[in-house]
DOSEDREN-173258 format. One line per 2 residues: for each residue x, y, z of C-alpha. Coordinates in Angstrom, 2 decimals. Layout:
<rs>
X:Y:Z  ...
</rs>
This chain:
<rs>
30.61:10.24:-0.84  33.83:10.37:1.11
35.44:7.52:2.92  33.50:6.36:5.95
30.36:8.17:4.79  27.01:6.59:4.02
23.41:7.63:3.66  22.70:6.33:7.12
25.42:8.25:8.91  28.88:9.73:8.73
32.04:9.84:10.72  32.13:7.34:13.50
28.49:6.26:13.59  25.21:5.94:11.78
22.33:8.31:12.26  19.14:6.45:13.06
20.56:2.93:13.30  18.70:0.46:15.53
15.97:2.92:16.63  14.25:0.43:18.95
17.19:-0.25:21.24  15.90:2.29:23.79
12.95:2.10:26.16  11.46:5.21:24.60
11.49:3.71:21.11  9.89:0.51:22.34
7.18:2.50:24.10  6.20:4.00:20.77
6.41:0.58:19.14  4.14:-1.05:21.71
1.51:1.67:21.52  1.44:1.71:17.73
1.21:-2.09:17.62  -1.83:-2.08:19.91
-3.49:0.70:17.91  -2.96:-1.29:14.72
-4.43:-4.46:16.21  -7.44:-2.60:17.66
-8.12:-0.94:14.31  -7.95:-4.28:12.50
-10.38:-5.97:14.89  -12.83:-3.04:14.75
-12.86:-2.85:10.95  -13.14:-6.61:10.51
-16.00:-6.85:13.01  -17.84:-3.94:11.41
-17.69:-5.53:7.93  -18.76:-8.96:9.18
-21.69:-7.50:11.16  -23.03:-5.54:8.15
-23.45:-8.72:6.11  -23.43:-8.21:2.34
-23.35:-4.39:2.44  -19.67:-4.09:1.50
-19.98:-6.57:-1.36  -23.03:-4.81:-2.79
-21.31:-1.43:-2.55  -18.30:-2.95:-4.32
-20.35:-3.82:-7.38  -21.52:-7.38:-6.69
-24.92:-8.37:-8.03  -27.20:-11.19:-6.95
-25.62:-13.54:-9.48  -22.09:-13.42:-8.08
-22.93:-12.49:-4.48  -22.78:-16.08:-3.12
-19.26:-16.51:-4.54  -18.13:-13.14:-3.18
-19.57:-13.99:0.21  -17.70:-17.32:0.38
-14.35:-15.77:-0.50  -14.76:-12.50:1.36
-15.60:-14.04:4.74  -12.15:-15.62:5.10
-10.31:-12.53:3.87  -12.16:-10.17:6.22
-11.67:-12.56:9.12  -7.89:-12.22:8.81
-7.77:-8.44:8.31  -6.40:-7.90:11.86
-3.52:-10.23:11.01  -2.93:-8.46:7.70
-2.71:-5.08:9.45  -0.48:-6.50:12.18
1.76:-7.99:9.50  2.18:-4.64:7.76
3.04:-2.94:11.05  5.55:-5.57:12.14
7.13:-5.65:8.69  7.96:-1.95:8.88
9.21:-2.20:12.47  11.40:-5.23:11.78
12.96:-3.56:8.73  13.86:-0.59:10.91
15.29:-3.00:13.48  17.83:-4.06:10.88
16.29:-7.31:9.58  14.73:-6.63:6.15
15.74:-10.11:4.99  13.59:-11.72:7.66
10.58:-9.69:6.51  11.19:-10.82:2.94
11.34:-14.44:4.12  8.01:-14.09:5.96
6.29:-12.44:2.99  7.57:-15.08:0.54
6.58:-17.93:2.86  3.05:-16.56:3.24
2.75:-15.99:-0.50  3.93:-19.50:-1.33
1.42:-21.04:1.07  -1.30:-18.93:-0.52
-0.36:-20.09:-4.04  -0.08:-23.78:-3.10
-3.26:-23.58:-1.03  -5.17:-22.02:-3.91
-4.33:-24.97:-6.13  -4.96:-27.66:-3.50
-8.23:-26.29:-2.12  -9.75:-25.12:-5.40
-8.87:-28.09:-7.64  -7.94:-31.42:-5.98
-9.91:-30.91:-2.75  -12.61:-28.63:-4.26
-13.50:-26.93:-1.00  -17.01:-25.50:-1.42
-17.41:-24.01:-4.90  -13.72:-23.22:-5.12
-14.14:-19.66:-3.91  -14.22:-20.76:-0.29
-11.03:-22.72:-0.86  -9.34:-19.70:-2.40
-10.40:-17.60:0.59  -9.05:-20.15:3.08
-5.74:-20.27:1.18  -5.46:-16.47:1.30
-6.24:-16.48:5.03  -3.70:-19.25:5.70
-0.96:-17.36:3.86  -1.72:-14.23:5.87
-1.67:-16.16:9.16  1.67:-17.79:8.36
3.26:-14.46:7.45  1.98:-12.86:10.65
3.10:-15.79:12.81  6.63:-15.59:11.40
6.81:-11.85:12.00  5.53:-12.23:15.56
8.12:-14.96:16.04  10.85:-12.44:15.29
10.02:-10.68:18.56  11.36:-13.70:20.45
14.70:-13.83:18.66  17.80:-12.96:20.68
18.95:-10.23:18.28  15.57:-8.50:18.26
15.63:-4.97:19.62  11.84:-4.73:19.73
10.20:-5.08:23.14  6.60:-4.88:24.34
6.43:-2.49:27.29  3.72:-1.82:29.92
1.47:1.27:29.71  3.67:3.32:32.05
6.38:3.30:29.37  4.06:4.55:26.59
4.56:8.17:25.50  2.02:10.70:26.74
-0.25:11.82:23.94  1.42:9.22:21.77
-1.78:7.81:20.30  -2.75:11.14:18.78
0.71:11.76:17.38  0.92:8.27:15.88
-2.45:8.72:14.18  -1.53:12.18:12.88
1.82:11.17:11.41  0.54:7.86:10.03
-2.64:9.31:8.55  -1.09:10.34:5.23
0.67:6.99:4.83  -2.41:4.92:5.70
-5.04:6.96:3.90  -4.16:5.77:0.37
-4.55:2.15:1.44  -7.84:2.80:3.23
-9.18:4.87:0.34  -8.35:2.11:-2.14
-11.44:0.25:-0.93  -13.72:3.24:-1.56
-12.19:3.93:-4.96  -12.34:0.24:-5.92
-16.03:0.10:-4.99  -16.81:3.10:-7.18
-14.66:1.74:-10.01  -16.53:-1.57:-9.88
-19.89:0.15:-9.94  -18.97:2.40:-12.87
-17.37:-0.50:-14.77  -20.50:-2.62:-14.39
-22.73:0.28:-15.40  -20.76:1.29:-18.50
-19.12:-1.98:-19.60  -20.91:-4.94:-18.03
-19.47:-8.06:-16.42  -16.50:-8.29:-18.82
-15.31:-4.79:-17.97  -15.90:-5.45:-14.26
-13.68:-8.54:-14.48  -10.81:-6.63:-16.10
-11.06:-3.68:-13.73  -11.25:-6.06:-10.77
-7.97:-7.77:-11.59  -6.32:-4.46:-12.57
-7.32:-2.82:-9.28  -5.72:-5.81:-7.55
-2.55:-5.04:-9.50  -2.85:-1.36:-8.60
-3.06:-2.29:-4.90  -0.02:-4.57:-5.27
2.02:-1.95:-7.12  1.02:0.66:-4.55
2.58:-1.53:-1.87  5.80:-1.75:-3.91
5.88:2.03:-4.26  5.11:2.41:-0.55
8.09:0.16:0.10  10.39:2.63:-1.66
8.93:5.51:0.36  9.21:3.57:3.63
12.84:2.67:2.90  13.53:6.38:2.41
12.04:7.52:5.69  14.42:5.89:8.24
17.34:7.55:6.42  15.79:10.96:5.79
14.25:11.55:9.23  17.38:11.25:11.41
19.57:13.08:8.90  17.03:15.87:8.68
16.97:16.10:12.46  20.78:16.26:12.45
20.70:19.16:9.98  22.34:17.24:7.14
20.26:18.76:4.35  22.58:17.73:1.53
22.35:14.09:2.54  18.56:14.34:2.81
18.33:15.73:-0.72  20.75:13.13:-2.10
18.78:10.30:-0.50  15.58:11.64:-2.03
17.03:11.59:-5.54  18.29:8.03:-5.10
14.78:6.97:-4.04  13.20:9.01:-6.87
15.29:7.22:-9.49  14.36:3.88:-7.92
10.65:4.72:-7.89  10.76:6.02:-11.47
12.53:2.88:-12.70  10.04:0.62:-10.93
7.00:2.57:-12.10  8.34:2.80:-15.66
9.07:-0.92:-15.85  5.58:-1.88:-14.63
4.03:0.61:-17.05  5.97:-0.82:-19.99
5.00:-4.38:-19.03  1.26:-3.66:-19.18
1.52:-1.45:-22.28  3.38:-4.14:-24.22
1.47:-7.18:-22.93  -2.10:-6.19:-22.01
-3.60:-9.57:-22.88  -0.75:-11.38:-21.17
-1.42:-9.36:-18.03  -5.03:-10.54:-18.02
-4.13:-14.16:-18.74  -1.95:-14.29:-15.62
-5.09:-13.96:-13.50  -7.88:-15.54:-15.52
-8.89:-17.53:-18.58  -10.38:-14.64:-20.60
-13.59:-14.97:-22.54  -13.98:-13.30:-25.96
-15.85:-10.45:-24.23  -12.95:-9.88:-21.82
-10.40:-10.01:-24.66  -12.36:-7.31:-26.49
-12.23:-4.76:-23.64  -8.98:-5.72:-21.89
-6.35:-3.94:-24.06  -7.88:-0.47:-23.67
-8.44:-0.83:-19.92  -5.04:-2.37:-19.12
-3.08:0.14:-21.20  -5.09:3.06:-19.85
-4.46:2.11:-16.24  -0.80:1.36:-17.00
-0.25:5.07:-17.65  -0.97:5.69:-13.96
1.86:3.55:-12.55  4.78:5.96:-13.08
3.13:9.07:-11.56  1.72:6.89:-8.76
5.22:5.74:-7.80  6.59:9.29:-7.68
3.57:10.82:-5.93  3.69:8.19:-3.17
7.41:8.81:-2.76  6.88:12.58:-2.50
4.23:12.09:0.18  6.49:9.77:2.17
9.39:12.22:1.85  7.31:15.10:3.16
6.09:12.92:6.01  9.70:12.10:6.95
10.42:15.85:7.09  7.43:16.27:9.45
5.61:18.33:6.81  2.43:16.59:7.89
0.05:19.13:6.36  1.54:18.85:2.88
1.78:15.07:3.12  -1.83:14.67:4.25
-2.97:17.12:1.58  -1.34:15.08:-1.19
-2.75:11.86:0.24  -6.26:13.29:0.42
-6.00:14.68:-3.10  -4.83:11.40:-4.56
-6.89:8.90:-2.61  -10.19:10.70:-2.14
-10.88:14.16:-3.53  -9.64:13.88:-7.12
-10.25:10.18:-7.71  -13.81:10.12:-6.40
-14.74:13.37:-8.15  -13.35:12.27:-11.52
-14.92:8.81:-11.21  -18.30:10.48:-10.77
-17.79:13.02:-13.58  -15.92:11.29:-16.43
-17.72:7.93:-16.96  -21.13:9.55:-17.64
-19.41:11.82:-20.19  -17.17:9.37:-22.08
-18.41:5.96:-20.97  -16.09:3.09:-20.03
-12.98:5.06:-21.06  -13.80:7.57:-18.34
-13.26:4.96:-15.62  -9.57:4.34:-16.32
-9.08:7.96:-17.41  -10.25:9.17:-13.98
-7.68:7.00:-12.18  -4.82:7.93:-14.50
-5.63:11.65:-14.47  -5.74:11.59:-10.65
-2.19:10.24:-10.46  -0.76:12.78:-12.93
-2.51:15.72:-11.27  -1.32:14.59:-7.84
2.23:14.28:-9.13  2.02:17.84:-10.49
0.90:19.09:-7.08  3.69:17.12:-5.39
6.34:18.66:-7.66  5.05:22.16:-6.87
5.09:21.40:-3.13  8.67:20.10:-3.26
9.89:23.05:-5.34  8.30:25.48:-2.86
9.87:23.64:0.09  13.33:23.57:-1.46
12.99:27.22:-2.45  12.30:28.18:1.17
15.30:26.16:2.35  17.56:27.87:-0.19
16.30:31.32:0.81  16.81:30.54:4.50
20.48:29.65:3.94  21.26:32.96:2.22
</rs>
């Protein structure tokens, strides 16, 4: 790059810096915030009103259902806060304060960890599961409170505006653009429920325990990969709108190398230390130790393609290629994963459960590469 040039802008200013400093930007922010909060309240209320239905669909049996119920109540109760936290985190990063978001996330996580120990062991709240649920809820509430507090800081460019300042038809556009980004997270619940059921059916409680903790890791890693994609979007979108195609492509390759390094490192960690990965979360029984290496290593092969496929979907979304982005998200989070989870386990048993998840990620990555090559080919032909 030449002097005075950056990924965010060139010449005398930055493209896309401080996007919320205008009334129009804050109108979009306010509307999207309210949509997020309404969605969180509706989903949380629906789960609480249906009683044990979600837990039974997720693979719980009558033996562990009381424990699941104790923990799950507190987690579901704070889902609106969790969704609000995700929304505010993205907005605050784009407002130029990623460090504040990191502080809020770390503070909430630390409270969760300390609360787990205090409420499960010294105080022994309930059977321990209720204490763990309260600790998780408290960490979520603290993180959300800190992020909401940012809105009252003097340097904050985010403002809540009345309905007259909201964009016309904005709700539909927000839902359309955000669908591909949100679908993988929403579909994780459906996939996890099917994974739990197939694991219990083909491997018993030991396999269910390993898959349960590994799907938690998958959800965590997915958020890390989403973070790379979300960091890409505020740079790509304004530069694409300004016609700076070379900078858009260069930014993509920087993000691709970052995603590949992150996915490769997490893959290597689980491949090299499968038992260690399990011990971080639980005190494994001999039955768990017998099935853990195959499951952990099998799922580890999905991390690298997952990182790159999520990045490709986010990149296409930033270019307003909504159809392609939604198609990849649907393929990865619903169509392929659910189909393979129904087909492979009856054919090859427990191996088919992790094989379905890993194959889904590699097939989605293949489709993403083809979509990007076709897009870049059209751009090259248009410039001739």
